[in-house]
LUMMAR-580949 format. One record per residue (C-alpha): x, y, z. Coordinates in nm, 4 decimals. Layout:
<nodes>
+----------+----------+----------+
|       xx |       yy |       zz |
+----------+----------+----------+
|        X |        Y |        Z |
...
+----------+----------+----------+
</nodes>
This chain:
<nodes>
+----------+----------+----------+
|       xx |       yy |       zz |
+----------+----------+----------+
|   5.2691 |  -2.7517 |   2.4092 |
|   5.1947 |  -2.4905 |   2.1431 |
|   5.0649 |  -2.1390 |   2.2027 |
|   4.7458 |  -1.9927 |   2.0553 |
|   4.6511 |  -1.7001 |   2.2757 |
|   4.8281 |  -1.3661 |   2.2621 |
|   4.7726 |  -1.0665 |   2.4872 |
|   4.4036 |  -1.0581 |   2.3895 |
|   4.2499 |  -1.3696 |   2.2402 |
|   4.3645 |  -1.5669 |   1.9371 |
|   4.4451 |  -1.3602 |   1.6280 |
|   4.5832 |  -1.4168 |   1.2827 |
|   4.5631 |  -1.3147 |   0.9191 |
|   4.2371 |  -1.4430 |   0.7760 |
|   4.2798 |  -1.7248 |   0.5194 |
|   4.6546 |  -1.7471 |   0.5899 |
|   4.7211 |  -1.8668 |   0.9467 |
|   4.3649 |  -1.7882 |   1.0603 |
|   4.1910 |  -2.0313 |   0.8241 |
|   3.8373 |  -2.1702 |   0.8403 |
|   3.9820 |  -2.5098 |   0.9337 |
|   4.1822 |  -2.3545 |   1.2166 |
|   3.8766 |  -2.1636 |   1.3401 |
|   3.6678 |  -2.4831 |   1.3308 |
|   3.9198 |  -2.6718 |   1.5472 |
|   3.9634 |  -2.3753 |   1.7807 |
|   3.5871 |  -2.3507 |   1.8380 |
|   3.5639 |  -2.7272 |   1.8984 |
|   3.8315 |  -2.6773 |   2.1657 |
|   3.6453 |  -2.3813 |   2.3166 |
|   3.3243 |  -2.5881 |   2.3078 |
|   3.4949 |  -2.8658 |   2.5022 |
|   3.6062 |  -2.6029 |   2.7545 |
|   3.2529 |  -2.4570 |   2.7895 |
|   3.1069 |  -2.8134 |   2.7930 |
|   2.7390 |  -2.7095 |   2.7804 |
|   2.4939 |  -2.4217 |   2.7749 |
|   2.4077 |  -2.1330 |   2.5466 |
|   2.6879 |  -1.9176 |   2.4100 |
|   2.6452 |  -1.5589 |   2.2885 |
|   2.8329 |  -1.4827 |   1.9655 |
|   2.9121 |  -1.1348 |   1.8345 |
|   3.1491 |  -0.9819 |   1.5833 |
|   3.3136 |  -0.6543 |   1.4807 |
|   3.2970 |  -0.4817 |   1.1421 |
|   3.5795 |  -0.6666 |   0.9697 |
|   3.4961 |  -0.8076 |   0.6277 |
|   3.5732 |  -1.1644 |   0.7334 |
|   3.3663 |  -1.1479 |   1.0541 |
|   3.0234 |  -1.2541 |   0.9157 |
|   3.1790 |  -1.5588 |   0.7455 |
|   3.3674 |  -1.6523 |   1.0618 |
|   3.0460 |  -1.6157 |   1.2668 |
|   2.8831 |  -1.8865 |   1.0527 |
|   3.1721 |  -2.1244 |   1.1240 |
|   3.1639 |  -2.0396 |   1.4954 |
|   2.7887 |  -2.0932 |   1.5345 |
|   2.7743 |  -2.4124 |   1.3274 |
|   3.0737 |  -2.5601 |   1.5097 |
|   2.9222 |  -2.4783 |   1.8505 |
|   2.6023 |  -2.6490 |   1.7326 |
|   2.7992 |  -2.9513 |   1.6104 |
|   2.9504 |  -2.9789 |   1.9574 |
|   2.6025 |  -2.9817 |   2.1109 |
|   2.5960 |  -2.6223 |   2.2343 |
|   2.3218 |  -2.3723 |   2.1602 |
|   2.4184 |  -2.0204 |   2.0621 |
|   2.2562 |  -1.6852 |   2.0127 |
|   2.3988 |  -1.4578 |   1.7459 |
|   2.4110 |  -1.0931 |   1.8504 |
|   2.5515 |  -0.9793 |   1.5164 |
|   2.7723 |  -0.6722 |   1.4846 |
|   2.8341 |  -0.5281 |   1.8323 |
|   3.1257 |  -0.3773 |   2.0278 |
|   3.3197 |  -0.6227 |   2.2431 |
|   3.2052 |  -0.4651 |   2.5759 |
|   2.8439 |  -0.4933 |   2.4618 |
|   2.8825 |  -0.8691 |   2.4118 |
|   3.0638 |  -0.9031 |   2.7451 |
|   2.7963 |  -0.7082 |   2.9327 |
|   2.5173 |  -0.9167 |   2.7790 |
|   2.6983 |  -1.2443 |   2.8526 |
|   2.7136 |  -1.1472 |   3.2206 |
|   2.3733 |  -0.9845 |   3.2639 |
|   2.1511 |  -1.2012 |   3.0443 |
|   2.2608 |  -1.5322 |   3.1907 |
|   2.4668 |  -1.6779 |   2.9077 |
|   2.7074 |  -1.9612 |   2.9844 |
|   2.9803 |  -1.7895 |   2.7871 |
|   3.0499 |  -1.5631 |   2.4946 |
|   3.2644 |  -1.5597 |   2.1834 |
|   3.3648 |  -1.2286 |   2.0289 |
|   3.5013 |  -1.2345 |   1.6746 |
|   3.7463 |  -0.9462 |   1.6575 |
|   4.1081 |  -0.8507 |   1.6059 |
|   4.0552 |  -0.5222 |   1.7929 |
|   4.3056 |  -0.2657 |   1.6617 |
|   4.4998 |  -0.4981 |   1.4283 |
|   4.5153 |  -0.4159 |   1.0536 |
|   4.2183 |  -0.5129 |   0.8286 |
|   4.3605 |  -0.8464 |   0.7130 |
|   4.3542 |  -0.9822 |   1.0692 |
|   4.0716 |  -1.1359 |   1.2655 |
|   4.0464 |  -1.3185 |   1.5941 |
|   3.8487 |  -1.5073 |   1.8567 |
|   3.8046 |  -1.3867 |   2.2138 |
|   3.6285 |  -1.6297 |   2.4542 |
|   3.4311 |  -1.4686 |   2.7376 |
|   3.3414 |  -1.6470 |   3.0631 |
|   2.9900 |  -1.6459 |   3.2104 |
|   3.0882 |  -1.3561 |   3.4379 |
|   3.1268 |  -1.1315 |   3.1320 |
|   3.5063 |  -1.1136 |   3.1528 |
|   3.7667 |  -1.2607 |   2.9179 |
|   3.8703 |  -1.6062 |   3.0318 |
|   4.1787 |  -1.6311 |   3.2541 |
|   4.5299 |  -1.7200 |   3.1401 |
|   4.4901 |  -2.0615 |   3.3062 |
|   4.1710 |  -2.1238 |   3.1102 |
|   4.3471 |  -2.0172 |   2.7902 |
|   4.6034 |  -2.2901 |   2.8603 |
|   4.3227 |  -2.5452 |   2.9057 |
|   4.1856 |  -2.4576 |   2.5611 |
|   4.5348 |  -2.4770 |   2.4101 |
|   4.5837 |  -2.8209 |   2.5634 |
|   4.2532 |  -2.9426 |   2.4180 |
|   4.3429 |  -2.7919 |   2.0780 |
|   4.6885 |  -2.9426 |   2.0439 |
|   4.5947 |  -3.2816 |   2.1872 |
|   4.2689 |  -3.2888 |   1.9852 |
|   4.0782 |  -3.4143 |   2.2916 |
|   3.7371 |  -3.2812 |   2.1877 |
|   3.4662 |  -3.5412 |   2.1380 |
|   3.3916 |  -3.6496 |   1.7838 |
|   3.0371 |  -3.7741 |   1.8375 |
|   2.7575 |  -3.5892 |   2.0109 |
|   2.4161 |  -3.7096 |   2.1174 |
|   2.2441 |  -3.3957 |   1.9925 |
|   2.3030 |  -3.0906 |   1.7824 |
|   2.2655 |  -2.7433 |   1.9254 |
|   2.0658 |  -2.4655 |   1.7621 |
|   2.1386 |  -2.1052 |   1.6670 |
|   1.9012 |  -1.8164 |   1.7333 |
|   1.9395 |  -1.4398 |   1.7127 |
|   1.9459 |  -1.1912 |   1.9990 |
|   1.8945 |  -0.8364 |   1.8730 |
|   1.8072 |  -0.6936 |   2.2140 |
|   2.1517 |  -0.6637 |   2.3610 |
|   2.2488 |  -0.3226 |   2.2184 |
|   1.9769 |  -0.1341 |   2.4046 |
|   2.0275 |  -0.3452 |   2.7175 |
|   2.3971 |  -0.2561 |   2.7084 |
|   2.3190 |   0.1150 |   2.6699 |
|   2.0675 |   0.0915 |   2.9554 |
|   2.3378 |  -0.0740 |   3.1665 |
|   2.5747 |   0.2175 |   3.1065 |
|   2.3029 |   0.4741 |   3.1804 |
|   2.2219 |   0.3006 |   3.5107 |
|   2.5750 |   0.3819 |   3.6343 |
|   2.5712 |   0.7592 |   3.5712 |
|   2.3664 |   1.0663 |   3.6613 |
|   2.1583 |   1.0781 |   3.3433 |
|   1.9411 |   1.3766 |   3.4423 |
|   2.2445 |   1.5893 |   3.5247 |
|   2.4157 |   1.4972 |   3.1975 |
|   2.0990 |   1.5732 |   2.9998 |
|   2.0614 |   1.9110 |   3.1675 |
|   2.4011 |   2.0230 |   3.0351 |
|   2.3194 |   1.9480 |   2.6671 |
|   2.6812 |   1.8639 |   2.5891 |
|   2.8222 |   1.8776 |   2.2396 |
|   3.0289 |   1.5640 |   2.1670 |
|   3.2394 |   1.4615 |   1.8659 |
|   3.2618 |   1.0845 |   1.8124 |
|   3.5403 |   0.9434 |   1.5945 |
|   3.4020 |   0.5956 |   1.5441 |
|   3.6983 |   0.4762 |   1.3401 |
|   3.4705 |   0.2881 |   1.0945 |
|   3.4277 |   0.0409 |   1.3806 |
|   3.1711 |  -0.1315 |   1.5975 |
|   3.0945 |   0.1556 |   1.8374 |
|   2.8933 |   0.3084 |   1.5511 |
|   2.6010 |   0.0879 |   1.6556 |
|   2.6061 |   0.1972 |   2.0218 |
|   2.7935 |   0.5228 |   2.0951 |
|   2.5697 |   0.7433 |   1.8794 |
|   2.2558 |   0.6052 |   2.0466 |
|   2.4135 |   0.6418 |   2.3910 |
|   2.4939 |   1.0092 |   2.3305 |
|   2.1447 |   1.0760 |   2.1953 |
|   1.9879 |   0.9125 |   2.5010 |
|   2.2101 |   1.1268 |   2.7256 |
|   2.0787 |   1.4417 |   2.5592 |
|   2.3994 |   1.5275 |   2.3741 |
|   2.4366 |   1.6995 |   2.0399 |
|   2.6545 |   1.4550 |   1.8477 |
|   2.8936 |   1.5167 |   1.5587 |
|   3.0354 |   1.2001 |   1.4014 |
|   3.3617 |   1.1273 |   1.2213 |
|   3.4329 |   0.7984 |   1.0374 |
|   3.0888 |   0.6665 |   1.1365 |
|   3.0418 |   0.4255 |   0.8417 |
|   3.1335 |   0.0714 |   0.9441 |
|   3.4024 |  -0.0552 |   0.7056 |
|   3.6402 |  -0.3435 |   0.7711 |
|   3.9155 |  -0.1682 |   0.5747 |
|   3.9129 |   0.1140 |   0.8342 |
|   3.9670 |   0.3758 |   0.5597 |
|   3.9243 |   0.6805 |   0.7842 |
|   4.2288 |   0.6625 |   1.0127 |
|   4.2943 |   0.2934 |   1.0779 |
|   4.1535 |   0.0727 |   1.3516 |
|   4.3783 |   0.1973 |   1.6332 |
|   4.3278 |   0.5536 |   1.7583 |
|   4.6630 |   0.7210 |   1.8245 |
|   4.7676 |   1.0839 |   1.8774 |
|   4.9142 |   1.0765 |   1.5257 |
|   4.5921 |   0.9851 |   1.3409 |
|   4.3259 |   1.1820 |   1.5280 |
|   4.3744 |   1.5230 |   1.3649 |
|   4.0259 |   1.5057 |   1.2127 |
|   3.8746 |   1.4523 |   1.5580 |
|   4.0778 |   1.7414 |   1.6979 |
|   3.9724 |   1.9760 |   1.4175 |
|   3.6061 |   1.8737 |   1.4503 |
|   3.6124 |   1.9470 |   1.8248 |
|   3.7587 |   2.2944 |   1.7680 |
|   3.5367 |   2.3757 |   1.4678 |
|   3.2160 |   2.2767 |   1.6502 |
|   3.3260 |   2.4179 |   1.9878 |
|   3.2517 |   2.0750 |   2.1383 |
|   3.2811 |   1.9922 |   2.5069 |
|   3.4492 |   1.6585 |   2.4409 |
|   3.5835 |   1.4396 |   2.1640 |
|   3.6379 |   1.0663 |   2.1805 |
|   3.7835 |   0.8070 |   1.9421 |
|   3.7289 |   0.4316 |   1.9613 |
|   3.9290 |   0.1359 |   1.8382 |
|   3.7925 |  -0.1241 |   1.5972 |
|   3.5904 |  -0.3264 |   1.8478 |
|   3.4992 |  -0.0350 |   2.0725 |
|   3.6515 |  -0.1378 |   2.4029 |
|   3.9219 |   0.1309 |   2.4056 |
|   3.8748 |   0.5064 |   2.3888 |
|   4.1067 |   0.8037 |   2.3383 |
|   3.9800 |   1.1430 |   2.4538 |
|   4.0170 |   1.4889 |   2.3019 |
|   3.9650 |   1.7915 |   2.5250 |
|   3.7628 |   2.1019 |   2.4329 |
|   4.0794 |   2.2750 |   2.3024 |
|   4.1381 |   1.9926 |   2.0534 |
|   4.4229 |   1.8345 |   2.2480 |
|   4.4433 |   1.4558 |   2.2175 |
|   4.4982 |   1.2887 |   2.5545 |
|   4.7050 |   0.9791 |   2.6193 |
|   4.5165 |   0.6796 |   2.7576 |
|   4.7035 |   0.7317 |   3.0846 |
|   4.5909 |   1.0941 |   3.1091 |
|   4.2197 |   1.0228 |   3.0584 |
|   4.2385 |   0.7278 |   3.3002 |
|   4.3998 |   0.9484 |   3.5652 |
|   4.1252 |   1.2079 |   3.5146 |
|   3.8448 |   0.9515 |   3.5561 |
|   4.0228 |   0.7746 |   3.8426 |
|   4.0667 |   1.1021 |   4.0314 |
|   3.6943 |   1.1804 |   3.9920 |
|   3.5690 |   0.8322 |   4.0807 |
|   3.8053 |   0.7709 |   4.3737 |
|   3.7029 |   1.0991 |   4.5344 |
|   3.3433 |   0.9745 |   4.5081 |
|   3.4408 |   0.6242 |   4.6249 |
|   3.7413 |   0.6437 |   4.8621 |
|   3.8963 |   0.3289 |   5.0129 |
|   3.8635 |   0.1493 |   4.6797 |
|   4.0950 |  -0.0774 |   4.4812 |
|   4.2515 |   0.0140 |   4.1472 |
|   4.4220 |  -0.2314 |   3.9119 |
|   4.6543 |  -0.1230 |   3.6326 |
|   4.9439 |  -0.2576 |   3.4274 |
|   5.3086 |  -0.2136 |   3.5067 |
|   5.3484 |   0.0249 |   3.2071 |
|   5.0958 |   0.2831 |   3.3338 |
|   5.1960 |   0.6232 |   3.4691 |
|   5.3317 |   0.6375 |   3.8242 |
|   5.1046 |   0.9358 |   3.8867 |
|   4.8217 |   0.6928 |   3.9688 |
|   5.0091 |   0.6068 |   4.2924 |
|   4.9648 |   0.9662 |   4.4070 |
|   4.5932 |   0.9771 |   4.3225 |
|   4.5306 |   0.6437 |   4.4939 |
|   4.7124 |   0.7430 |   4.8137 |
|   4.5140 |   1.0681 |   4.8429 |
|   4.1861 |   0.8707 |   4.8609 |
|   4.3119 |   0.6001 |   5.0974 |
|   4.2750 |   0.3515 |   4.8130 |
|   4.4895 |   0.0560 |   4.7096 |
|   4.6833 |   0.0130 |   4.3834 |
|   4.7588 |  -0.3282 |   4.2328 |
|   4.9822 |  -0.3639 |   3.9253 |
|   4.9806 |  -0.6505 |   3.6748 |
|   5.1472 |  -0.7632 |   3.3559 |
|   5.0373 |  -0.5820 |   3.0393 |
|   4.7036 |  -0.6972 |   2.8992 |
|   4.3366 |  -0.6421 |   2.9665 |
|   4.2979 |  -1.0082 |   3.0702 |
|   4.5526 |  -0.9552 |   3.3479 |
|   4.3800 |  -0.6384 |   3.4705 |
|   4.0227 |  -0.7666 |   3.4367 |
|   4.0832 |  -1.0963 |   3.6123 |
|   4.2691 |  -0.9226 |   3.8967 |
|   3.9770 |  -0.6776 |   3.9242 |
|   3.7367 |  -0.9704 |   3.9626 |
|   3.9427 |  -1.1456 |   4.2326 |
|   4.0008 |  -0.8187 |   4.4230 |
|   3.6519 |  -0.6750 |   4.3608 |
|   3.8232 |  -0.3583 |   4.2377 |
|   3.6340 |  -0.0420 |   4.1517 |
|   3.8615 |   0.0662 |   3.8656 |
|   4.1073 |  -0.0776 |   3.6201 |
|   4.2900 |   0.0717 |   3.3249 |
|   4.5616 |   0.0338 |   3.0634 |
|   4.7721 |   0.3129 |   2.9176 |
|   4.6282 |   0.2404 |   2.5709 |
|   4.2838 |   0.3847 |   2.6472 |
|   4.1295 |   0.0759 |   2.8041 |
|   3.9274 |   0.1914 |   3.1068 |
|   3.7303 |  -0.0472 |   3.3299 |
|   3.4563 |   0.0452 |   3.5760 |
|   3.3853 |  -0.2448 |   3.8107 |
|   3.0305 |  -0.1374 |   3.8985 |
|   2.9381 |  -0.1874 |   3.5317 |
|   3.1680 |  -0.4740 |   3.4295 |
|   3.5311 |  -0.5627 |   3.4960 |
|   3.6307 |  -0.5072 |   3.1335 |
|   3.7515 |  -0.2144 |   2.9278 |
|   3.4555 |  -0.0340 |   2.7793 |
|   3.4753 |   0.2720 |   2.5540 |
|   3.1049 |   0.3479 |   2.5909 |
|   3.1189 |   0.3390 |   2.9717 |
|   3.4281 |   0.5621 |   2.9711 |
|   3.2432 |   0.8151 |   2.7530 |
|   2.9450 |   0.8245 |   2.9908 |
|   3.1724 |   0.8651 |   3.2953 |
|   3.3531 |   1.1568 |   3.1318 |
|   3.0196 |   1.3246 |   3.0606 |
|   2.9131 |   1.2737 |   3.4220 |
|   3.2407 |   1.4238 |   3.5441 |
|   3.1790 |   1.7328 |   3.3291 |
|   2.8148 |   1.7521 |   3.4360 |
|   2.9202 |   1.7841 |   3.8012 |
|   3.1851 |   2.0480 |   3.7282 |
|   3.1843 |   2.4126 |   3.6276 |
|   3.5140 |   2.3557 |   3.4477 |
|   3.5832 |   2.2593 |   3.0895 |
|   3.7612 |   1.9304 |   3.0270 |
|   4.0832 |   2.1209 |   2.9626 |
|   4.0487 |   2.2992 |   3.2981 |
|   3.9803 |   1.9699 |   3.4765 |
|   4.2987 |   1.8263 |   3.3261 |
|   4.4893 |   2.1305 |   3.4484 |
|   4.4002 |   2.0377 |   3.8066 |
|   4.5919 |   1.7092 |   3.7795 |
|   4.9639 |   1.6930 |   3.8657 |
|   5.1705 |   1.6966 |   3.5443 |
|   5.2665 |   1.3643 |   3.3891 |
|   5.4691 |   1.2931 |   3.0776 |
|   5.4341 |   0.9517 |   2.9148 |
|   5.4730 |   0.8126 |   2.5656 |
|   5.5246 |   0.4903 |   2.3723 |
|   5.6840 |   0.3805 |   2.0470 |
|   5.7117 |   0.0544 |   1.8541 |
|   5.9694 |  -0.1125 |   1.6293 |
|   5.9097 |  -0.4053 |   1.3946 |
|   6.0777 |  -0.7006 |   1.5547 |
|   6.0413 |  -1.0784 |   1.5800 |
|   5.9645 |  -1.2381 |   1.9163 |
|   6.3106 |  -1.3996 |   1.9150 |
|   6.4884 |  -1.0686 |   1.8537 |
|   6.2756 |  -0.8993 |   2.1190 |
|   6.3723 |  -1.1648 |   2.3739 |
|   6.7384 |  -1.1237 |   2.2792 |
|   6.7227 |  -0.7439 |   2.3213 |
|   6.5503 |  -0.7710 |   2.6588 |
|   6.8099 |  -1.0256 |   2.7743 |
|   7.0965 |  -0.7920 |   2.6766 |
|   6.9320 |  -0.4992 |   2.8555 |
|   6.8895 |  -0.7132 |   3.1659 |
|   7.2616 |  -0.7881 |   3.1613 |
|   7.3212 |  -0.4119 |   3.1585 |
|   7.0508 |  -0.3315 |   3.4163 |
|   7.0260 |  -0.6412 |   3.6411 |
|   6.8087 |  -0.4697 |   3.9054 |
|   6.5272 |  -0.3982 |   3.6589 |
|   6.1654 |  -0.5093 |   3.7030 |
|   6.1026 |  -0.8173 |   3.4857 |
|   5.7319 |  -0.8631 |   3.5587 |
|   5.6669 |  -0.8144 |   3.1864 |
|   5.9595 |  -0.7606 |   2.9522 |
|   6.1988 |  -0.5232 |   3.1283 |
|   6.1242 |  -0.1994 |   3.3135 |
|   6.4364 |   0.0063 |   3.3805 |
|   6.3546 |   0.2365 |   3.6726 |
|   6.5776 |   0.5403 |   3.7267 |
|   6.3583 |   0.6961 |   3.9996 |
|   5.9845 |   0.7177 |   4.0751 |
|   5.9265 |   0.9681 |   3.7922 |
|   6.1651 |   0.8354 |   3.5273 |
|   6.1570 |   0.4891 |   3.3694 |
|   6.1720 |   0.3009 |   3.0398 |
|   5.9961 |  -0.0292 |   2.9689 |
|   6.0494 |  -0.2651 |   2.6759 |
|   5.8330 |  -0.5666 |   2.5978 |
|   5.7421 |  -0.7867 |   2.3042 |
|   5.3861 |  -0.7379 |   2.1762 |
|   5.1520 |  -1.0311 |   2.2293 |
|   4.9451 |  -0.9463 |   1.9207 |
|   5.1897 |  -0.8213 |   1.6546 |
|   5.5557 |  -0.8835 |   1.5489 |
|   5.6782 |  -0.5657 |   1.7181 |
|   5.8649 |  -0.4552 |   2.0279 |
|   5.7025 |  -0.1783 |   2.2333 |
|   5.8911 |   0.0920 |   2.4193 |
|   5.7138 |   0.2847 |   2.6963 |
|   5.8517 |   0.5773 |   2.8921 |
|   5.7690 |   0.8258 |   3.1649 |
|   5.9712 |   1.1254 |   3.2785 |
|   5.9441 |   1.4404 |   3.4898 |
|   5.9330 |   1.6738 |   3.1868 |
|   5.8510 |   1.6550 |   2.8177 |
|   6.2096 |   1.7436 |   2.7255 |
|   6.3574 |   1.4717 |   2.9476 |
|   6.1027 |   1.2210 |   2.8136 |
|   6.2008 |   1.2934 |   2.4537 |
|   6.5705 |   1.2590 |   2.5411 |
|   6.5115 |   0.9306 |   2.7245 |
|   6.3017 |   0.7811 |   2.4426 |
|   6.5484 |   0.8887 |   2.1745 |
|   6.8334 |   0.7290 |   2.3696 |
|   6.6555 |   0.3954 |   2.4141 |
|   6.5068 |   0.3814 |   2.0653 |
|   6.8629 |   0.4189 |   1.9339 |
|   6.9915 |   0.1563 |   2.1791 |
|   6.7263 |  -0.0958 |   2.0715 |
|   6.7869 |  -0.0313 |   1.6995 |
|   7.1594 |  -0.0901 |   1.7604 |
|   7.0950 |  -0.4141 |   1.9498 |
|   6.8563 |  -0.5269 |   1.6751 |
|   7.1257 |  -0.5215 |   1.4066 |
|   7.4140 |  -0.6387 |   1.6278 |
+----------+----------+----------+
</nodes>
């Protein structure tokens, strides 16, 4: 059977492999999976998203399902509303951090979490066998739901100490990346009593400011704005607003691992004996933080679906990915840039330290990642050769070559792009750079051999 779903939803280049005909058949398959009910539909700021939303809604209606169109919203906003407003499912139109020419479909279950890998396979089976019904007794209808943005913001505020945050009158720089958090993060900060400075706030599907994926290499404008305005915190979001990268008060851009460790340390001390779920490529430092609070750590394959679904089954308090995806179970078991922002503000509101000083209290950790353009076939070949060389490696997802508990390299094929990703952690920055250089060279050599 063929494969549609990658690491996060179904994605492709609009009008090439992600055509209107393909989308129509995909939504018929998703409709057959949902079977009945009212589906909430939202989309990100990509240029193709409004057109795709028309196909999605009309196809759902053709299949006899009603739908409510939320319009342009961040992915976690749609997921929260699906769960809390009683929808039977959700469909988010987004390609997250992919380049502008891409778009995608992400189905959300009634519990507000991306559907499981098993359910993805059910939809793929329906799609490739064309087992959706061709005749329906009634047509569904499409309505609008413009209330979900404020309800989402209220949901975030209900999970944090709003009065304490307001009393501190924080100054926050938001790098909105020309993406969907522009419709929620600014309002959230205002309602938390923050003075807000914005960067790349205009929604634009070309992502002209710094691209749709926030990385340490493209957040100089955020860093400079934090230093210039003497801000307490900076934060950058990806295209659909579920991931967030932090900048401390000194203008230093944090890795997703580092900000997750900071929030996890704060929240686990408030909620000991909890469960934490993270991917196999996250920093080993989380083991230390978890053990100090008598909590439990569970690791999964890479991907927010893997983490979120494990969080649901384990009723975990926290989940995170090294790419800036942070999940707070009391709010929703999904990565949520807005929730992560509010939690960071609460942490600061209960501390006399700056963000930089809070980070200094954590044990040191040194992590990084790189990527190389590479086909799936070549990636599989490289991983196979590395496994021959290192047969005792962890093969949960790609290959993780573990030298000791502070030094490892992991290589896996991306589920969303034709690239191979290389992750590393070491006990010093110098050793990390040496390790990454060695394995980048090794992979490049294997690629041409």
